[in-house]
N, C-alpha and C positions, 0 to 999 in steps of 0.2 A: 108207922117210919119221921122221926124228926134228922134231914136232914143239917148238918151243922154246916159244912164247907163241901167241896170241890175238889178234888187235887187233876192233875194229869201229869202222868210216873211218862218217862218221855228215856230211854235209853238210848247211848249217845258217846262219842268215839270220843272224846275232852271235854270233859262237865264244865272245867274252868271256862274256857272255850265259851259254852252258850251259854253261863253261867254273867259270863260282863257281857256279853248278847243283850242276855231279859233286863239285865242288870242297868247299863250304859244306855243304852235305847230305849227299855220298853217300859220303864220307874216301879220298878222287882227291887225289893231287898235279900238277901240269905236269911232266914229261920233259922232254920241246919247247916252243916256241917257236919261231916266225916271223911275222910280217906272215900274218894268215887261217889262219891254221892252232895250232894245238894238240892234241900227246899226254898223256891222261893214267894215270896207273895207281894202284893199290894194294899197297901196300906186304904183303900178303894175299892179293897174289892174279900170274901173270903176266899175265892180263888187261888188253888195254891199250885205250885206248878215242879218238880219234883229229877231234881239231872240223877240221870248216877251208868254208871260204867254197865258195860259190856262186863261178862265175868267169864274171859278166858277159859276156864277149868272148867265152862258146863260143856255139853254132847251139843251139839247142835241141832236136836232137836230141843232138848228142855229152851233154843229162843225164838221157838214158830208164838208168834204177836210179838215178838217184841220191833220189830220194823215199822219203817217213815213210812210208808206207803203209802199212797192215799192220806193222809194226817197232817191236819191243818190246825193249829194253835187260832183259835178265836177271841176275837179282846174286840166289843160291844164301843164304841167312844162315842163323840159328845161330838168330835167335826173334824174330820176324814179327812180332811185337804189342808186342811192347821200338820195334821199329825205327815204325811204325805210328802207336807215341803220341809217340815222338818227333822226326816228320816234321813231323808235325800241327800239335806247340806248338813249333819251327820256321817255322811256319807257309809249310810245302812244299806244295804246288796234289794235293794226291790226290783221284784218281778215287774216292770212293768209298768200299766197307769193305774190311775182309781179308773173300778167299769161300774157299770149304774146297768143290775140286775133288774129286773122287768118286772121282779116283786113285787121291787120297793123298796133294796140292799145300794149301798155307794161302799164299795171297798173295791181295795191291794192285799196285796202277798208280796212281804219282804224275807229275806234264807237270813237261817243264824251261819258260824262259821260249821256246825254240825248236816242240814243236810235240813235244819229245823224248820218251815214255814208256820210263818204266823200270819194271817190274815188279820186287817184290821182292817172293820166297817161299822155304817151307820145310817138310821135304818129314818129314806130317805124313800114317801109314796107314791106313790109311782102319777101321772098326772090323772086323773078323774075319779085318783081313790077317793073316798068314804077319810071321811074324820072322822078319830075320835075323840067325848070329849069328857 
């Protein structure tokens, strides 16, 4: 298998609001768009985010697997503290403070207008952890 990109597909109520959030605050740009659909990408990664509206004509059982329960779009960054401060200055909805996880990840979460949770994380080795060279 040769994977050339990774795409997360999210079904949201307002595609435009989520697209503006990702382009304004997180540096994505629209690479494809159609009525009720937008595909976003950053220039520094091949990962993509597809945003599409829920089809109101589909029966509820066809929506299974299209919810946002326990889903977070995780972006690994190089300076999570600087990103946290920048996003707060920009007025993005930041959910709490930066956390340090015992396994060495520093992270925080923010939420887009449709309730999509975005987690920004940086690997910070825990005290006493072996260094990899």
